LUMGU-648027 format. One record per residue: residue number from 1; residue in one letter; y, x, z of N, C-alpha, C, O, CB in turn. Coordinates in pm, whole numbers, plus 50000, padded with zeros to 5 digits. Each point is the difference from the previous one (the first is absolute). Glycine has a CB too. Example, Ala and Ser with C-alpha at 12.3 -4.5 7.8 and 13.67 -1.06 7.14 Angstrom:
BEGIN
TILO,1,a,49431,51319,50780,50119,49911,50000,50120,50090,50000,49998,50104,50066,49885,49707,50059
TILO,2,s,50222,50154,49803,50119,50082,50006,50109,49923,50073,50111,50051,50017,49826,50067,49768
//
This chain:
BEGIN
TILO,1,m,14554,37277,74704,49949,50038,49870,49978,49875,49915,49947,49901,50051,49944,50306,50049
TILO,2,p,50147,49795,49773,49984,49880,49916,49854,49974,49968,49915,50089,50005,50311,49950,49898
TILO,3,k,49747,49835,50062,49864,49962,49962,49960,50066,49870,50085,50033,49917,49943,49748,50201
TILO,4,m,49841,50240,49864,49951,50054,49874,49984,49885,49902,49943,49897,50034,49938,50294,50083
TILO,5,k,50170,49826,49763,49991,49893,49901,49876,50018,49914,49958,50112,49969,50292,49867,50028
TILO,6,t,49692,49908,49966,49884,50000,49911,50048,50001,49856,50091,49925,49965,49770,49952,50207
TILO,7,r,50077,50206,49746,50027,49993,49855,49923,49880,49949,49877,49998,50004,50157,50255,49972
TILO,8,k,50038,49646,49975,49937,49875,49961,49905,50017,49883,49900,49928,49990,50301,49953,50091
TILO,9,s,49827,50213,49830,49908,50023,49888,49866,50050,50052,49895,49962,49948,50299,50090,49900
TILO,10,a,49807,50033,50253,49876,50050,50059,49928,49890,50077,49877,49993,49998,50224,50237,50018
TILO,11,a,49973,49683,50051,49940,49892,50077,49924,49904,49910,49902,49939,50044,50281,50082,50124
TILO,12,k,49860,49963,49708,49932,49911,49907,49876,50064,49939,49911,49929,49951,50309,49965,49998
TILO,13,r,49771,50239,50055,49889,50070,49933,49890,50045,50095,49885,50015,49957,50278,50059,49877
TILO,14,f,49868,49946,50292,49903,50054,50096,49988,49907,50119,50093,49926,50034,49959,50308,49892
TILO,15,r,49831,49773,50140,49981,49926,50124,49917,50086,50094,49929,50090,49956,50085,49687,49925
TILO,16,t,49996,50194,50247,49922,50074,50098,49886,49912,50049,50016,49879,50015,50187,50255,50054
TILO,17,t,49683,49928,49957,49886,49929,50054,50014,49992,50152,50094,50055,50057,49758,50022,49751
TILO,18,g,50056,49854,50255,50002,49989,50145,49982,50134,50069,50052,50022,50109,49858,49750,49868
TILO,19,t,50016,50318,49958,49978,50132,50059,50111,50099,49967,50000,50112,50051,49757,49845,49935
TILO,20,g,50338,50002,49928,50115,50086,49969,49991,50073,49868,50089,50079,49968,49936,49946,50271
TILO,21,k,49869,49950,49683,49991,50064,49869,50095,49932,49904,50029,49882,50014,49731,50182,50028
TILO,22,l,50289,50011,49860,50088,49945,49898,49919,49965,49876,49920,50081,49954,50274,50053,50135
TILO,23,m,49827,49746,49858,49926,49954,49883,50097,49976,49885,50117,49969,50021,49708,49926,50125
TILO,24,r,50123,50121,49732,50080,49981,49880,49916,49927,49896,49878,49998,50007,50258,50210,50042
TILO,25,a,49932,49732,49853,49931,49936,49889,49965,50106,49896,50063,50105,49995,50060,49676,50046
TILO,26,r,49777,50189,49878,49961,50095,49896,50087,49985,49877,50054,49892,49973,49711,50104,50113
TILO,27,a,50248,50111,49839,50082,50001,49879,49917,49958,49879,49878,49983,50010,50267,50198,50087
TILO,28,f,49920,49802,49789,49940,49974,49869,49937,49862,49985,49908,49984,49919,50050,50258,50069
TILO,29,k,50087,49658,50087,49935,49870,49990,50089,49893,49937,49961,49883,49996,49908,50178,50203
TILO,30,s,50248,49976,49752,50095,49898,49958,49992,49961,49853,50020,49883,49967,50124,50202,50210
TILO,31,h,49828,50008,49734,49996,49966,49857,49906,50094,49926,49948,50096,50057,50289,49817,49955
TILO,32,i,49742,50059,49859,49902,50070,49916,49862,49997,50067,49936,50103,50018,50246,50048,49889
TILO,33,l,49776,49728,50129,49874,49984,50072,49881,49985,49905,49885,50004,50045,50241,49891,50142
TILO,34,t,49899,50087,49683,49891,49972,49907,49904,50119,49987,49880,49980,49984,50271,49865,49892
TILO,35,k,49900,50276,50130,49913,50117,49986,49937,50044,50131,49918,50092,50001,50224,49980,49810
TILO,36,k,49895,49864,50300,49944,50037,50129,49881,49908,50032,50005,49880,49974,50222,50202,50105
TILO,37,s,49669,49975,49976,49878,49924,50027,50024,49903,50116,50084,50025,50086,49774,50166,49829
TILO,38,p,50066,49698,50087,50015,49904,50110,49974,50063,50137,50065,49965,50098,49868,49855,49744
TILO,39,k,49972,50271,50163,49970,50068,50126,50122,50079,50049,50032,50001,50119,49725,50014,49815
TILO,40,r,50309,50051,49972,50119,50078,50034,50114,49909,50045,50070,50031,50097,49861,50144,49737
TILO,41,i,50087,49712,50098,50106,49905,50035,49975,49941,50138,50094,49982,50078,49940,49963,49678
TILO,42,r,49840,50025,50276,49967,49950,50134,50034,50101,50107,50044,49964,50109,49773,49899,49792
TILO,43,g,50165,50263,50068,50031,50106,50096,50149,50011,50030,50039,50045,50107,49763,50075,49812
TILO,44,f,50280,49837,49986,50145,50005,50021,50046,49900,50105,50109,50014,50056,49919,50061,49708
TILO,45,r,49891,49822,50264,50039,49899,50098,50001,50055,50142,50078,49956,50085,49828,49869,49765
TILO,46,k,50007,50271,50175,49986,50053,50135,50116,50094,50034,50051,50071,49913,49699,49909,50069
TILO,47,e,50288,50018,50143,50101,50095,50046,49934,50133,50029,49879,50007,50024,50260,49807,50073
TILO,48,s,49938,50291,49901,49949,50131,50040,50099,50064,50095,50116,49958,50010,49759,50069,49770
TILO,49,g,50080,50074,50289,50085,50068,50096,50100,50092,49933,49976,50050,49890,49840,49936,50275
TILO,50,v,50294,50037,49901,50101,50094,49950,49946,50141,50021,49937,50028,50101,50256,49811,49951
TILO,51,a,49832,50249,49853,49953,50138,50008,50059,50069,50123,50113,49971,50042,49866,50038,49708
TILO,52,a,49945,50081,50307,50042,50069,50122,50131,50076,49981,50079,50013,50093,49681,50007,49972
TILO,53,s,50262,50030,49813,50123,50076,49974,50123,49909,49994,50113,50048,50016,49750,50120,49859
TILO,54,d,50117,49701,50103,50113,49908,49988,50025,49917,50126,50100,49929,50007,49852,50061,49752
TILO,55,v,49960,50018,50339,50010,49913,50119,50132,50021,50072,50063,49904,50042,49689,50101,49982
TILO,56,k,50290,50119,49992,50123,50030,50074,50122,49937,49931,50084,49940,50066,49814,50275,50016
TILO,57,m,50109,49800,49786,50114,49946,49925,50001,49847,50002,50105,49939,50019,49890,50264,49835
TILO,58,v,49889,49737,50127,49993,49853,49995,50031,49941,50136,50073,49902,50009,49757,50111,49808
TILO,59,s,50116,50046,50289,50027,49946,50133,50146,50015,50039,50054,49916,50072,49713,50138,49992
TILO,60,r,50297,50050,49889,50143,50018,50026,50080,49892,49927,50096,49947,50055,49871,50301,49973
TILO,61,n,49993,49719,49848,50068,49896,49924,49980,49863,50061,50087,49914,49990,49886,50223,49807
TILO,62,l,49911,49842,50267,49972,49872,50065,50066,49990,50138,50004,49892,50059,49780,50098,49817
TILO,63,g,50267,50119,50174,50064,49998,50132,49901,50001,50113,50029,49952,50110,50158,49926,49789
TILO,64,i,49696,50178,50077,49896,50004,50104,50019,50125,50083,49923,50023,50094,49916,49849,49762
//
């Protein structure tokens, strides 16, 4: 059986933790930052977990 290939676009966007959870970066942090509060911008720095409904699709794209 051939090896499973990783989708490189997914590999750049998601990572797995030591316990196996999938993490992603937050959206809306790249531009038009003047109207967003500093507290909100700080929150964009933190990673968040992938939604439960998307875990199957993302893990398949990562070749896990």
